[in-house]
N, C-alpha and C positions, 0 to 999 in steps of 0.2 A: 504493499500499500504507500509506504513512505518513497518508493523507489517510484513509483508512479505519479505521484505528487512532483517529485524533483525533475522526473523527466517532462511532465508539464509544463511547469514553471519555466526549465530549459526551453523548450519549444517555444513559448509564449515568449522569451526574450529575445530568441533569434527571429522571430515575426514581426516584432514590435518594431523593427528598424532604428533608426538612428537616435532615439532618444537617449540611450545610455552606451552608445557605443563610441568608441575612438574613431576616428577618421581610419578608412583603411590606409595600409601602408604596402606600398610594392617593391619587393626586393629581386635582385637580379642574381644569377648563379654567383654561388659561392659570397655572396654577400650576406653576412648574419644581420638578426635582428634581435635584440633583446627585449622583453617583456617582463614588467612587474604586475603579477597576479594576485595581488591580497598576500597571502603567506608563502606565496610561490615566486621563483624568478623563471623564466623560461628562455631558450634562444632557440632562434628558427633559421634553418639555411636549406638550401636545395643546391644538386650540383646533377649535371646532364649525364645521363646513362643513354645507352643504345634502346633499350626498353621504355624509357619517358624518363620525369624527373623525379629523383631519389629526394624526399624531403627529410629532413631531420631535426626532430624537434626533441630539446634535454629540458627535463623539468626538474628541479629541486627545492625541497623547501628552504627559506630564507632563513632560518635558524635551523642547525642541523648539522650532521656530517656529509661529506661527498658522497658517503656510501648509500644513503637515502634518496638518491637521484634516480631519474627513470628517463630512458631513451625511447624514442617512437620514431620509427623509420617507415615511410610508406613510397610507394611510386605512384606519381600521379600522370595520366594521360591529357593530351588536351581536354578543356571543359571539366575535368573531375574536380571535387575538393573534397574535403576530409574535415570533420569536426571533432576535437580534442575537449572533452569538459573536464574541469579542474574545480573539485569541490573544496571545502573546507569552511570558514565563519561565512566566506562571501564566494559565490560560484561563478565561475567565468566560462564561457565557451572562446574557444580561439577557431576560426574556421579559416582554412587555408585551401586556395583555389589558385587552380593553373591558369593562367590568364594569358593572351597572346603577348603582353607587355612585361611579364614577370610573374613572379608568385605574391599574389594578392591575400595578405594577412588582416582579418577582421576578428576585433576582440569585443564581447559583449560581456558586461559584467558592470559592478556598481561604478558610479560616474569618476571614482578617485583613482582609475585606470592612467597606467604612466607607460607610454613608449619611448623606447630610447633608440 
């Protein structure tokens, strides 16, 4: 039940549009972007492969050891996207989309979001 409620809230956040969204950021191959996501920090970059764009997202708690980090690797073909949900006291959704001009990073979450 709790999972269903959380999933519904995230869906509502994603569909609500820009009211609590940082501006989308576009990165080029091997250009990293740092994200501050409440209690977590993330770094996103991608590189080109024969099969598509390999997107690497590393997520770690802001307080804790390096051993607490997680790494997500995915392959995006033209037009594909993926959404990572990062929970905690605040919930963030990070949507990574392969666009013609680069990898678009959209973050939906509390207004205190900061992109560097």
